[in-house]
py3Dmol code that shows the C-alpha trace and the ligand (Angstrom):
import py3Dmol

protein = """\
ATOM      1  CA  MET A   1     106.283 126.631  73.580  1.00  0.00           C
ATOM      2  CA  ARG A   2     106.843 123.012  74.736  1.00  0.00           C
ATOM      3  CA  PRO A   3     108.284 120.677  72.140  1.00  0.00           C
ATOM      4  CA  PRO A   4     105.850 118.000  70.898  1.00  0.00           C
ATOM      5  CA  PHE A   5     108.279 115.198  71.587  1.00  0.00           C
ATOM      6  CA  MET A   6     110.140 113.761  74.445  1.00  0.00           C
ATOM      7  CA  LYS A   7     112.848 111.091  74.800  1.00  0.00           C
ATOM      8  CA  ALA A   8     111.863 107.762  76.254  1.00  0.00           C
ATOM      9  CA  ALA A   9     112.866 104.265  76.478  1.00  0.00           C
ATOM     10  CA  TYR A  10     110.136 101.989  75.175  1.00  0.00           C
ATOM     11  CA  PHE A  11     109.341  98.546  73.561  1.00  0.00           C
ATOM     12  CA  THR A  12     106.881  97.529  70.944  1.00  0.00           C
ATOM     13  CA  GLU A  13     106.850  93.775  71.662  1.00  0.00           C
ATOM     14  CA  LEU A  14     107.576  91.382  74.630  1.00  0.00           C
ATOM     15  CA  GLY A  15     111.073  89.909  74.519  1.00  0.00           C
ATOM     16  CA  GLY A  16     114.699  90.268  75.847  1.00  0.00           C
ATOM     17  CA  PRO A  17     116.343  93.441  76.713  1.00  0.00           C
ATOM     18  CA  GLY A  18     116.999  94.106  72.965  1.00  0.00           C
ATOM     19  CA  VAL A  19     113.386  95.090  72.396  1.00  0.00           C
ATOM     20  CA  ILE A  20     113.960  98.342  74.263  1.00  0.00           C
ATOM     21  CA  HIS A  21     114.426 101.202  71.985  1.00  0.00           C
ATOM     22  CA  TYR A  22     115.428 104.810  72.839  1.00  0.00           C
ATOM     23  CA  GLY A  23     113.959 107.612  70.877  1.00  0.00           C
ATOM     24  CA  ASP A  24     111.180 110.143  70.515  1.00  0.00           C
ATOM     25  CA  ARG A  25     107.682 109.737  71.749  1.00  0.00           C
ATOM     26  CA  PRO A  26     104.912 112.311  71.809  1.00  0.00           C
ATOM     27  CA  LEU A  27     104.838 114.390  74.711  1.00  0.00           C
ATOM     28  CA  PRO A  28     101.728 113.421  76.820  1.00  0.00           C
ATOM     29  CA  GLY A  29      99.338 115.999  77.877  1.00  0.00           C
ATOM     30  CA  PRO A  30      97.824 116.247  81.480  1.00  0.00           C
ATOM     31  CA  THR A  31      94.624 114.352  80.798  1.00  0.00           C
ATOM     32  CA  PRO A  32      91.632 114.634  83.229  1.00  0.00           C
ATOM     33  CA  GLY A  33      92.669 113.458  86.683  1.00  0.00           C
ATOM     34  CA  THR A  34      96.406 113.493  85.918  1.00  0.00           C
ATOM     35  CA  VAL A  35      99.343 115.506  86.580  1.00  0.00           C
ATOM     36  CA  LEU A  36     102.008 115.970  83.910  1.00  0.00           C
ATOM     37  CA  VAL A  37     105.438 115.230  85.689  1.00  0.00           C
ATOM     38  CA  ARG A  38     108.940 116.126  84.268  1.00  0.00           C
ATOM     39  CA  VAL A  39     110.916 113.096  85.353  1.00  0.00           C
ATOM     40  CA  ALA A  40     114.051 113.623  87.194  1.00  0.00           C
ATOM     41  CA  ALA A  41     114.883 109.974  87.839  1.00  0.00           C
ATOM     42  CA  SER A  42     113.356 106.702  87.373  1.00  0.00           C
ATOM     43  CA  ALA A  43     114.437 103.322  88.847  1.00  0.00           C
ATOM     44  CA  VAL A  44     115.150  99.765  87.285  1.00  0.00           C
ATOM     45  CA  ASN A  45     113.480  96.905  89.250  1.00  0.00           C
ATOM     46  CA  HIS A  46     113.360  93.235  88.634  1.00  0.00           C
ATOM     47  CA  VAL A  47     109.654  93.564  88.063  1.00  0.00           C
ATOM     48  CA  ASP A  48     110.509  95.976  85.051  1.00  0.00           C
ATOM     49  CA  THR A  49     112.314  93.022  83.288  1.00  0.00           C
ATOM     50  CA  PHE A  50     109.198  90.720  83.957  1.00  0.00           C
ATOM     51  CA  VAL A  51     106.755  93.205  82.337  1.00  0.00           C
ATOM     52  CA  ARG A  52     109.126  93.682  79.405  1.00  0.00           C
ATOM     53  CA  SER A  53     109.642  89.822  78.832  1.00  0.00           C
ATOM     54  CA  GLY A  54     106.049  88.953  79.445  1.00  0.00           C
ATOM     55  CA  ALA A  55     106.897  86.835  82.468  1.00  0.00           C
ATOM     56  CA  TYR A  56     104.478  89.122  84.426  1.00  0.00           C
ATOM     57  CA  ALA A  57     101.422  89.355  82.217  1.00  0.00           C
ATOM     58  CA  THR A  58      99.867  92.781  82.406  1.00  0.00           C
ATOM     59  CA  GLU A  59      98.026  95.165  80.010  1.00  0.00           C
ATOM     60  CA  LEU A  60     100.397  97.048  77.975  1.00  0.00           C
ATOM     61  CA  HIS A  61      99.836  99.695  75.279  1.00  0.00           C
ATOM     62  CA  PHE A  62     102.654  99.505  72.579  1.00  0.00           C
ATOM     63  CA  PRO A  63     104.845 101.314  72.213  1.00  0.00           C
ATOM     64  CA  GLN A  64     105.104 100.830  75.873  1.00  0.00           C
ATOM     65  CA  VAL A  65     107.488 102.944  77.986  1.00  0.00           C
ATOM     66  CA  VAL A  66     109.329 100.781  80.516  1.00  0.00           C
ATOM     67  CA  GLY A  67     109.618 101.356  84.025  1.00  0.00           C
ATOM     68  CA  ARG A  68     107.375 101.799  87.208  1.00  0.00           C
ATOM     69  CA  ASP A  69     109.020 104.262  89.786  1.00  0.00           C
ATOM     70  CA  LEU A  70     109.756 107.967  89.066  1.00  0.00           C
ATOM     71  CA  VAL A  71     110.579 111.194  90.986  1.00  0.00           C
ATOM     72  CA  GLY A  72     110.071 114.428  89.260  1.00  0.00           C
ATOM     73  CA  THR A  73     108.573 117.911  89.270  1.00  0.00           C
ATOM     74  CA  ALA A  74     104.693 118.512  88.665  1.00  0.00           C
ATOM     75  CA  GLU A  75     104.474 120.745  85.497  1.00  0.00           C
ATOM     76  CA  LEU A  76     100.865 120.812  84.417  1.00  0.00           C
ATOM     77  CA  ILE A  77      97.928 119.741  86.477  1.00  0.00           C
ATOM     78  CA  GLY A  78      95.076 118.183  84.565  1.00  0.00           C
ATOM     79  CA  PRO A  79      91.285 118.967  85.131  1.00  0.00           C
ATOM     80  CA  GLY A  80      90.316 117.212  88.340  1.00  0.00           C
ATOM     81  CA  ALA A  81      93.705 116.949  89.802  1.00  0.00           C
ATOM     82  CA  ALA A  82      93.924 120.548  90.849  1.00  0.00           C
ATOM     83  CA  GLY A  83      93.903 121.267  94.656  1.00  0.00           C
ATOM     84  CA  ARG A  84      96.107 118.371  95.478  1.00  0.00           C
ATOM     85  CA  PHE A  85      99.105 119.341  93.341  1.00  0.00           C
ATOM     86  CA  SER A  86     100.697 122.502  92.259  1.00  0.00           C
ATOM     87  CA  PRO A  87     103.128 123.220  89.468  1.00  0.00           C
ATOM     88  CA  GLY A  88     106.690 122.972  90.880  1.00  0.00           C
ATOM     89  CA  ASP A  89     105.856 120.299  93.438  1.00  0.00           C
ATOM     90  CA  ALA A  90     108.375 117.627  93.806  1.00  0.00           C
ATOM     91  CA  VAL A  91     106.448 114.292  93.400  1.00  0.00           C
ATOM     92  CA  TRP A  92     106.961 110.592  93.007  1.00  0.00           C
ATOM     93  CA  SER A  93     104.994 107.457  92.007  1.00  0.00           C
ATOM     94  CA  ASN A  94     105.799 103.863  92.093  1.00  0.00           C
ATOM     95  CA  SER A  95     103.026 102.237  90.110  1.00  0.00           C
ATOM     96  CA  MET A  96     103.317 103.332  86.587  1.00  0.00           C
ATOM     97  CA  GLY A  97     104.376 101.037  83.489  1.00  0.00           C
ATOM     98  CA  PHE A  98     101.931  98.341  83.824  1.00  0.00           C
ATOM     99  CA  ASP A  99      98.161  97.688  83.905  1.00  0.00           C
ATOM    100  CA  GLY A 100      97.544 100.019  80.975  1.00  0.00           C
ATOM    101  CA  ARG A 101      99.542 102.897  82.292  1.00  0.00           C
ATOM    102  CA  PRO A 102     102.474 104.824  80.653  1.00  0.00           C
ATOM    103  CA  GLY A 103     106.011 103.881  81.903  1.00  0.00           C
ATOM    104  CA  ALA A 104     108.369 106.026  83.896  1.00  0.00           C
ATOM    105  CA  ALA A 105     111.609 105.819  81.828  1.00  0.00           C
ATOM    106  CA  ALA A 106     110.852 108.998  79.921  1.00  0.00           C
ATOM    107  CA  GLN A 107     111.332 112.824  80.030  1.00  0.00           C
ATOM    108  CA  SER A 108     107.693 113.289  81.009  1.00  0.00           C
ATOM    109  CA  ILE A 109     104.749 111.334  82.115  1.00  0.00           C
ATOM    110  CA  ALA A 110     101.189 111.878  82.918  1.00  0.00           C
ATOM    111  CA  VAL A 111     100.493 110.245  86.500  1.00  0.00           C
ATOM    112  CA  PRO A 112      96.993 109.804  87.840  1.00  0.00           C
ATOM    113  CA  ALA A 113      96.772 111.984  90.958  1.00  0.00           C
ATOM    114  CA  GLU A 114      95.754 109.039  93.003  1.00  0.00           C
ATOM    115  CA  ARG A 115      99.178 107.520  92.279  1.00  0.00           C
ATOM    116  CA  LEU A 116     101.227 110.565  92.797  1.00  0.00           C
ATOM    117  CA  TYR A 117     102.694 111.609  96.224  1.00  0.00           C
ATOM    118  CA  VAL A 118     104.532 114.725  97.305  1.00  0.00           C
ATOM    119  CA  LEU A 119     108.251 114.133  97.985  1.00  0.00           C
ATOM    120  CA  PRO A 120     109.344 115.449 101.425  1.00  0.00           C
ATOM    121  CA  ALA A 121     111.420 118.534 101.228  1.00  0.00           C
ATOM    122  CA  GLY A 122     115.082 118.233 100.968  1.00  0.00           C
ATOM    123  CA  VAL A 123     115.127 114.613  99.600  1.00  0.00           C
ATOM    124  CA  ASP A 124     117.360 113.939  96.779  1.00  0.00           C
ATOM    125  CA  PRO A 125     115.347 112.680  93.638  1.00  0.00           C
ATOM    126  CA  VAL A 126     117.838 109.958  92.720  1.00  0.00           C
ATOM    127  CA  GLN A 127     118.201 108.590  96.213  1.00  0.00           C
ATOM    128  CA  ALA A 128     114.451 108.554  96.510  1.00  0.00           C
ATOM    129  CA  ALA A 129     113.900 106.798  93.104  1.00  0.00           C
ATOM    130  CA  ALA A 130     116.204 103.992  94.242  1.00  0.00           C
ATOM    131  CA  VAL A 131     114.047 103.050  97.254  1.00  0.00           C
ATOM    132  CA  LEU A 132     110.520 103.721  96.438  1.00  0.00           C
ATOM    133  CA  HIS A 133     109.772 100.172  95.155  1.00  0.00           C
ATOM    134  CA  SER A 134     111.644  98.429  97.880  1.00  0.00           C
ATOM    135  CA  GLY A 135     110.431 100.600 100.753  1.00  0.00           C
ATOM    136  CA  ALA A 136     106.865 100.160  99.669  1.00  0.00           C
ATOM    137  CA  THR A 137     107.144  96.469  99.087  1.00  0.00           C
ATOM    138  CA  ALA A 138     108.596  95.838 102.442  1.00  0.00           C
ATOM    139  CA  TYR A 139     105.961  97.834 104.139  1.00  0.00           C
ATOM    140  CA  LEU A 140     103.152  95.999 102.526  1.00  0.00           C
ATOM    141  CA  ALA A 141     104.765  92.500 102.945  1.00  0.00           C
ATOM    142  CA  LEU A 142     105.388  93.020 106.515  1.00  0.00           C
ATOM    143  CA  HIS A 143     102.265  94.883 107.610  1.00  0.00           C
ATOM    144  CA  ARG A 144      99.428  94.450 105.037  1.00  0.00           C
ATOM    145  CA  HIS A 145     100.191  90.738 104.283  1.00  0.00           C
ATOM    146  CA  GLY A 146     102.486  89.651 107.278  1.00  0.00           C
ATOM    147  CA  GLN A 147     100.544  91.342 109.915  1.00  0.00           C
ATOM    148  CA  VAL A 148     103.718  91.875 111.957  1.00  0.00           C
ATOM    149  CA  GLN A 149     103.336  92.409 115.679  1.00  0.00           C
ATOM    150  CA  PRO A 150     105.804  93.857 118.238  1.00  0.00           C
ATOM    151  CA  GLY A 151     107.883  91.022 119.791  1.00  0.00           C
ATOM    152  CA  GLU A 152     107.355  88.706 116.902  1.00  0.00           C
ATOM    153  CA  THR A 153     110.219  86.941 115.133  1.00  0.00           C
ATOM    154  CA  VAL A 154     110.718  87.671 111.537  1.00  0.00           C
ATOM    155  CA  PHE A 155     112.932  85.876 109.077  1.00  0.00           C
ATOM    156  CA  ILE A 156     114.042  87.881 106.111  1.00  0.00           C
ATOM    157  CA  GLY A 157     116.130  86.271 103.312  1.00  0.00           C
ATOM    158  CA  GLY A 158     117.967  88.294 100.953  1.00  0.00           C
ATOM    159  CA  ALA A 159     118.562  90.836 103.683  1.00  0.00           C
ATOM    160  CA  GLY A 160     121.318  92.526 101.994  1.00  0.00           C
ATOM    161  CA  GLY A 161     119.329  93.460  98.864  1.00  0.00           C
ATOM    162  CA  GLY A 162     116.863  96.326  98.169  1.00  0.00           C
ATOM    163  CA  VAL A 163     113.693  94.836  99.599  1.00  0.00           C
ATOM    164  CA  GLY A 164     115.320  92.723 102.148  1.00  0.00           C
ATOM    165  CA  SER A 165     117.267  95.575 103.829  1.00  0.00           C
ATOM    166  CA  ALA A 166     114.121  97.680 103.727  1.00  0.00           C
ATOM    167  CA  ALA A 167     112.269  94.940 105.276  1.00  0.00           C
ATOM    168  CA  VAL A 168     114.889  94.445 108.120  1.00  0.00           C
ATOM    169  CA  SER A 169     114.792  98.075 108.963  1.00  0.00           C
ATOM    170  CA  GLN A 170     110.902  98.360 109.013  1.00  0.00           C
ATOM    171  CA  ALA A 171     110.661  95.161 110.950  1.00  0.00           C
ATOM    172  CA  VAL A 172     112.938  96.319 113.555  1.00  0.00           C
ATOM    173  CA  SER A 173     111.031  99.594 113.645  1.00  0.00           C
ATOM    174  CA  ALA A 174     107.890  97.694 114.366  1.00  0.00           C
ATOM    175  CA  GLY A 175     109.415  96.071 117.480  1.00  0.00           C
ATOM    176  CA  ALA A 176     110.033  92.709 115.835  1.00  0.00           C
ATOM    177  CA  LEU A 177     113.140  90.539 116.222  1.00  0.00           C
ATOM    178  CA  VAL A 178     114.947  89.934 112.851  1.00  0.00           C
ATOM    179  CA  VAL A 179     116.739  86.637 111.877  1.00  0.00           C
ATOM    180  CA  ALA A 180     118.274  87.527 108.339  1.00  0.00           C
ATOM    181  CA  SER A 181     120.127  85.714 105.788  1.00  0.00           C
ATOM    182  CA  SER A 182     122.569  87.284 103.326  1.00  0.00           C
ATOM    183  CA  SER A 183     125.924  86.940 101.451  1.00  0.00           C
ATOM    184  CA  ALA A 184     128.885  86.805 103.901  1.00  0.00           C
ATOM    185  CA  ALA A 185     129.835  90.207 102.620  1.00  0.00           C
ATOM    186  CA  ASP A 186     126.503  91.698 103.638  1.00  0.00           C
ATOM    187  CA  LEU A 187     126.460  90.278 107.338  1.00  0.00           C
ATOM    188  CA  ASP A 188     127.715  93.395 109.058  1.00  0.00           C
ATOM    189  CA  TYR A 189     125.520  95.595 106.940  1.00  0.00           C
ATOM    190  CA  CYS A 190     122.437  93.617 107.950  1.00  0.00           C
ATOM    191  CA  ARG A 191     123.404  93.770 111.671  1.00  0.00           C
ATOM    192  CA  GLY A 192     123.983  97.434 111.292  1.00  0.00           C
ATOM    193  CA  LEU A 193     120.143  97.598 110.095  1.00  0.00           C
ATOM    194  CA  GLY A 194     119.236  96.193 113.346  1.00  0.00           C
ATOM    195  CA  ALA A 195     118.928  92.329 112.699  1.00  0.00           C
ATOM    196  CA  SER A 196     119.268  90.311 115.825  1.00  0.00           C
ATOM    197  CA  ALA A 197     121.044  87.513 114.051  1.00  0.00           C
ATOM    198  CA  VAL A 198     122.390  87.217 110.472  1.00  0.00           C
ATOM    199  CA  LEU A 199     123.360  83.995 108.725  1.00  0.00           C
ATOM    200  CA  ASP A 200     125.410  83.499 105.578  1.00  0.00           C
ATOM    201  CA  PHE A 201     123.163  81.749 103.125  1.00  0.00           C
ATOM    202  CA  ARG A 202     126.052  79.961 101.472  1.00  0.00           C
ATOM    203  CA  SER A 203     127.131  78.240 104.945  1.00  0.00           C
ATOM    204  CA  PRO A 204     127.148  74.367 104.460  1.00  0.00           C
ATOM    205  CA  ASP A 205     125.470  74.372 107.876  1.00  0.00           C
ATOM    206  CA  PHE A 206     122.719  76.806 106.970  1.00  0.00           C
ATOM    207  CA  ALA A 207     119.773  74.637 108.155  1.00  0.00           C
ATOM    208  CA  ASP A 208     121.235  73.618 111.501  1.00  0.00           C
ATOM    209  CA  GLU A 209     122.285  77.398 112.177  1.00  0.00           C
ATOM    210  CA  LEU A 210     118.764  78.657 111.273  1.00  0.00           C
ATOM    211  CA  ARG A 211     117.117  76.206 113.563  1.00  0.00           C
ATOM    212  CA  ASP A 212     119.453  77.082 116.603  1.00  0.00           C
ATOM    213  CA  THR A 213     119.155  80.874 115.859  1.00  0.00           C
ATOM    214  CA  VAL A 214     115.479  81.009 115.413  1.00  0.00           C
ATOM    215  CA  GLY A 215     115.079  78.845 118.679  1.00  0.00           C
ATOM    216  CA  ARG A 216     117.401  81.343 120.466  1.00  0.00           C
ATOM    217  CA  VAL A 217     115.981  84.583 119.225  1.00  0.00           C
ATOM    218  CA  SER A 218     112.163  83.587 119.395  1.00  0.00           C
ATOM    219  CA  GLY A 219     112.580  81.965 122.865  1.00  0.00           C
ATOM    220  CA  GLY A 220     111.725  78.568 121.314  1.00  0.00           C
ATOM    221  CA  ARG A 221     108.337  79.987 119.676  1.00  0.00           C
ATOM    222  CA  GLY A 222     109.602  79.925 116.153  1.00  0.00           C
ATOM    223  CA  VAL A 223     109.263  82.301 113.389  1.00  0.00           C
ATOM    224  CA  ASP A 224     106.057  84.360 113.092  1.00  0.00           C
ATOM    225  CA  VAL A 225     106.686  86.106 109.738  1.00  0.00           C
ATOM    226  CA  HIS A 226     108.821  84.748 106.880  1.00  0.00           C
ATOM    227  CA  LEU A 227     109.833  86.831 103.998  1.00  0.00           C
ATOM    228  CA  GLU A 228     112.363  85.352 101.442  1.00  0.00           C
ATOM    229  CA  THR A 229     113.421  88.132  98.899  1.00  0.00           C
ATOM    230  CA  SER A 230     116.187  86.467  97.244  1.00  0.00           C
ATOM    231  CA  GLY A 231     114.013  84.264  94.938  1.00  0.00           C
ATOM    232  CA  ARG A 232     115.877  81.146  96.170  1.00  0.00           C
ATOM    233  CA  HIS A 233     113.451  79.104  98.563  1.00  0.00           C
ATOM    234  CA  GLN A 234     114.059  76.389 101.115  1.00  0.00           C
ATOM    235  CA  LEU A 235     110.455  76.258 101.767  1.00  0.00           C
ATOM    236  CA  ASP A 236     110.476  72.982 103.759  1.00  0.00           C
ATOM    237  CA  LEU A 237     113.073  74.450 106.109  1.00  0.00           C
ATOM    238  CA  ALA A 238     111.082  77.590 106.339  1.00  0.00           C
ATOM    239  CA  VAL A 239     108.034  75.723 107.310  1.00  0.00           C
ATOM    240  CA  ASP A 240     110.010  73.663 109.867  1.00  0.00           C
ATOM    241  CA  VAL A 241     111.119  76.738 111.785  1.00  0.00           C
ATOM    242  CA  LEU A 242     107.695  78.523 111.739  1.00  0.00           C
ATOM    243  CA  GLY A 243     105.897  78.751 114.971  1.00  0.00           C
ATOM    244  CA  LEU A 244     102.032  78.408 115.718  1.00  0.00           C
ATOM    245  CA  ARG A 245     100.205  80.724 113.237  1.00  0.00           C
ATOM    246  CA  GLY A 246     103.346  81.562 111.212  1.00  0.00           C
ATOM    247  CA  ARG A 247     102.790  83.312 108.102  1.00  0.00           C
ATOM    248  CA  ILE A 248     104.927  82.890 104.947  1.00  0.00           C
ATOM    249  CA  VAL A 249     104.608  85.950 102.588  1.00  0.00           C
ATOM    250  CA  LEU A 250     105.706  84.593  99.285  1.00  0.00           C
ATOM    251  CA  MET A 251     106.923  87.363  97.197  1.00  0.00           C
ATOM    252  CA  SER A 252     109.866  86.252  94.911  1.00  0.00           C
ATOM    253  CA  GLY A 253     111.008  83.305  92.869  1.00  0.00           C
ATOM    254  CA  MET A 254     108.997  83.729  89.613  1.00  0.00           C
ATOM    255  CA  SER A 255     110.082  80.273  88.236  1.00  0.00           C
ATOM    256  CA  ALA A 256     110.880  78.395  91.598  1.00  0.00           C
ATOM    257  CA  THR A 257     109.053  75.292  92.664  1.00  0.00           C
ATOM    258  CA  ALA A 258     109.102  73.873  96.169  1.00  0.00           C
ATOM    259  CA  THR A 259     108.092  70.682  98.189  1.00  0.00           C
ATOM    260  CA  ILE A 260     106.725  71.020 101.710  1.00  0.00           C
ATOM    261  CA  ARG A 261     105.429  68.703 104.368  1.00  0.00           C
ATOM    262  CA  LEU A 262     101.912  69.404 104.553  1.00  0.00           C
ATOM    263  CA  GLY A 263     101.691  67.890 108.016  1.00  0.00           C
ATOM    264  CA  ARG A 264     103.718  70.716 109.368  1.00  0.00           C
ATOM    265  CA  LEU A 265     101.230  73.179 107.846  1.00  0.00           C
ATOM    266  CA  TYR A 266      97.725  72.814 109.051  1.00  0.00           C
ATOM    267  CA  PRO A 267      98.361  71.273 112.421  1.00  0.00           C
ATOM    268  CA  HIS A 268     100.023  74.647 113.319  1.00  0.00           C
ATOM    269  CA  ASP A 269      97.632  77.115 111.456  1.00  0.00           C
ATOM    270  CA  ILE A 270     100.442  77.935 109.297  1.00  0.00           C
ATOM    271  CA  SER A 271      99.591  80.013 106.223  1.00  0.00           C
ATOM    272  CA  ILE A 272     101.416  80.811 102.935  1.00  0.00           C
ATOM    273  CA  ARG A 273     100.179  83.848 101.250  1.00  0.00           C
ATOM    274  CA  GLY A 274     101.382  85.257  97.805  1.00  0.00           C
ATOM    275  CA  PHE A 275     102.001  88.935  97.523  1.00  0.00           C
ATOM    276  CA  ALA A 276     102.917  91.163  94.660  1.00  0.00           C
ATOM    277  CA  ILE A 277     102.780  94.927  94.937  1.00  0.00           C
ATOM    278  CA  SER A 278     101.508  95.002  91.384  1.00  0.00           C
ATOM    279  CA  ASN A 279      98.135  94.033  92.907  1.00  0.00           C
ATOM    280  CA  ALA A 280      98.150  96.576  95.723  1.00  0.00           C
ATOM    281  CA  THR A 281      95.127  98.928  95.510  1.00  0.00           C
ATOM    282  CA  GLU A 282      95.449 102.671  95.403  1.00  0.00           C
ATOM    283  CA  THR A 283      94.526 102.844  99.256  1.00  0.00           C
ATOM    284  CA  ASP A 284      97.319 100.173  99.869  1.00  0.00           C
ATOM    285  CA  LEU A 285      99.844 102.228  97.907  1.00  0.00           C
ATOM    286  CA  ALA A 286      98.909 105.430  99.540  1.00  0.00           C
ATOM    287  CA  GLU A 287      99.223 103.955 102.943  1.00  0.00           C
ATOM    288  CA  ALA A 288     102.661 102.451 101.967  1.00  0.00           C
ATOM    289  CA  ALA A 289     103.543 105.961 100.552  1.00  0.00           C
ATOM    290  CA  GLU A 290     102.913 107.585 103.836  1.00  0.00           C
ATOM    291  CA  THR A 291     105.511 105.194 105.544  1.00  0.00           C
ATOM    292  CA  VAL A 292     107.891 105.652 102.667  1.00  0.00           C
ATOM    293  CA  ASN A 293     107.747 109.423 102.844  1.00  0.00           C
ATOM    294  CA  LYS A 294     108.208 109.378 106.788  1.00  0.00           C
ATOM    295  CA  LEU A 295     111.354 107.144 106.293  1.00  0.00           C
ATOM    296  CA  LEU A 296     112.829 109.295 103.552  1.00  0.00           C
ATOM    297  CA  ALA A 297     112.284 112.442 105.597  1.00  0.00           C
ATOM    298  CA  ASP A 298     113.959 110.669 108.411  1.00  0.00           C
ATOM    299  CA  GLY A 299     116.848 109.401 106.311  1.00  0.00           C
ATOM    300  CA  ALA A 300     115.850 105.978 107.366  1.00  0.00           C
ATOM    301  CA  LEU A 301     115.366 104.564 103.850  1.00  0.00           C
ATOM    302  CA  ALA A 302     118.319 104.625 101.703  1.00  0.00           C
ATOM    303  CA  ALA A 303     120.001 102.512  98.885  1.00  0.00           C
ATOM    304  CA  ARG A 304     123.416 101.032  99.617  1.00  0.00           C
ATOM    305  CA  SER A 305     124.740 101.916  96.314  1.00  0.00           C
ATOM    306  CA  ILE A 306     123.187 103.513  93.197  1.00  0.00           C
ATOM    307  CA  THR A 307     124.551 103.368  89.570  1.00  0.00           C
ATOM    308  CA  THR A 308     123.024 106.130  87.498  1.00  0.00           C
ATOM    309  CA  LEU A 309     122.736 105.596  83.705  1.00  0.00           C
ATOM    310  CA  PRO A 310     121.524 107.816  81.064  1.00  0.00           C
ATOM    311  CA  LEU A 311     117.974 106.861  79.657  1.00  0.00           C
ATOM    312  CA  GLN A 312     119.424 105.542  76.426  1.00  0.00           C
ATOM    313  CA  ASP A 313     121.180 102.751  78.567  1.00  0.00           C
ATOM    314  CA  ALA A 314     117.750 101.226  79.810  1.00  0.00           C
ATOM    315  CA  ALA A 315     118.362  98.139  77.662  1.00  0.00           C
ATOM    316  CA  ARG A 316     121.785  97.725  79.157  1.00  0.00           C
ATOM    317  CA  ALA A 317     120.359  98.236  82.593  1.00  0.00           C
ATOM    318  CA  HIS A 318     117.767  95.407  81.959  1.00  0.00           C
ATOM    319  CA  SER A 319     120.584  93.142  80.768  1.00  0.00           C
ATOM    320  CA  ALA A 320     122.675  93.761  83.849  1.00  0.00           C
ATOM    321  CA  MET A 321     119.598  93.010  86.035  1.00  0.00           C
ATOM    322  CA  GLU A 322     118.870  89.803  84.376  1.00  0.00           C
ATOM    323  CA  ALA A 323     122.557  88.718  84.402  1.00  0.00           C
ATOM    324  CA  GLY A 324     122.457  89.269  88.181  1.00  0.00           C
ATOM    325  CA  THR A 325     125.530  91.621  87.949  1.00  0.00           C
ATOM    326  CA  VAL A 326     123.775  94.530  89.645  1.00  0.00           C
ATOM    327  CA  HIS A 327     124.722  95.055  93.262  1.00  0.00           C
ATOM    328  CA  GLY A 328     122.698  97.954  94.545  1.00  0.00           C
ATOM    329  CA  LYS A 329     120.314  99.941  92.447  1.00  0.00           C
ATOM    330  CA  ILE A 330     120.199 101.355  88.927  1.00  0.00           C
ATOM    331  CA  VAL A 331     118.463 104.772  88.304  1.00  0.00           C
ATOM    332  CA  LEU A 332     117.955 106.228  84.862  1.00  0.00           C
ATOM    333  CA  LEU A 333     118.406 109.846  84.290  1.00  0.00           C
ATOM    334  CA  PRO A 334     116.332 111.434  81.438  1.00  0.00           C
TER     335      PRO A 334
END
"""
ligand_1 = """\
48
LIG
N 106.374 90.496 95.391
C 106.618 91.780 95.152
O 105.797 92.619 95.298
C 108.032 92.279 94.920
C 108.369 93.468 94.995
C 109.722 93.911 94.802
C 110.671 92.851 94.575
N 110.217 91.673 94.462
C 111.232 90.510 94.188
O 112.173 90.370 95.436
C 113.351 90.125 94.896
C 114.486 90.971 95.373
O 114.354 92.149 94.933
P 115.456 93.281 95.311
O 115.066 94.454 94.523
O 115.621 93.237 96.792
O 116.697 92.564 94.617
P 118.287 92.657 95.073
O 118.558 94.157 95.553
O 118.973 92.115 93.835
O 118.355 91.730 96.306
C 118.410 90.337 96.295
C 119.387 89.949 97.256
O 119.395 88.569 97.722
C 120.745 88.105 97.853
N 120.699 86.753 97.700
C 120.919 85.996 96.542
N 120.770 84.602 96.844
C 120.353 84.516 98.181
C 120.027 83.440 98.977
N 120.048 82.152 98.496
N 119.784 83.737 100.320
C 119.767 84.853 100.777
N 120.183 86.038 100.044
C 120.444 85.867 98.742
C 121.643 88.893 96.946
O 122.861 88.914 97.443
P 124.036 88.985 96.375
O 123.843 90.343 95.717
O 125.333 88.876 97.241
O 123.953 87.844 95.434
C 120.864 90.244 97.027
O 121.492 90.958 98.216
C 113.297 89.960 93.377
O 113.155 88.545 92.946
C 112.147 90.792 93.016
O 111.440 90.342 91.767
C 108.929 91.244 94.793
"""
view = py3Dmol.view(width=600, height=400)
view.addModel(protein, "pdb")
view.setStyle({"model": 0}, {"cartoon": {"style": "trace"}})
view.addModel(ligand_1, "xyz")
view.setStyle({"model": 1}, {"stick": {}})
view.zoomTo()
view.show()
């Protein structure tokens, strides 16, 4: 007999990390089209703090369980979801906890079958949970929105971080040349991921170094795809070093503002395109999931460091994310 309750980290109003409670919530049933998953690990991402605070407006059903990414085991298969999943399958999802869907930071969750994917055999649930969001984000930013092509030059800012490092590896795999920026401590790590050149973003000569490096790496053509994942933008400089038909995929910096010279934009067919994985369709997510699974199976998508915390520390995890004191990924264990 299953107990009627489960433990979860949930919030009943928008606000700071203190609105997150830990306690009993009714155990969900596998409604039509869903699979009831026993959660083994759920990740804490920046976007979870935006959903909780209201900075990212989305449909929530209070009490709302926090968290978007989870890895676990399929327990019960709802009507309409049979055939695709079987009890005992190792599975994952990276699109829960917003848009009216229940969150991942719980002992169990009913996940729509279209948003659930089988985890490749032998992949550790905690390791996988740590990279689902960054791996899929990097894929969609580079391919779906950036339209990266072999031989192109890609600039990746924040390359030492979760999304940035996944983007460096995937851009290199796509045959692109990568110019990256990171903290001084992360330069070697980024080179190890295959970046052609890495710049310390704190260097007082960063702008000149970027111009010289892009000129050298791209053979004078300029940057084709620009991804700044740090949330700290120098958009005028970014536009300056873009080549003809360069694409800026704007994906971080929730409260940032920028000034750019428009005269650099239209004469060079330059585009700036906003992208948030929250808007990705089920088809986009499934395509990204295929790549994520391949990378996971190959051991080519891994977090640098993971801090595991018990589910009851979800509020503490959100505080640390907002304070910027997290280096690596936090994964919650139910
Ligand atoms: N649009 C989307 O769909 C989407 C999806 C996922 C994430 N995001 C956003 O992308 C951003 C990164 O997420 P994440 O999970 O990768 O975070 P993360 O792991 O914390 O990475 C951020 C990285 O940026 C570095 N950094 C800070 N300031 C920098 C600067 N001025 N230049 C270059 N690097 C700098 C940090 O280095 P230190 O640690 O040394 O400070 C850190 O390595 C967040 O703002 C997140 O909200 C957007």
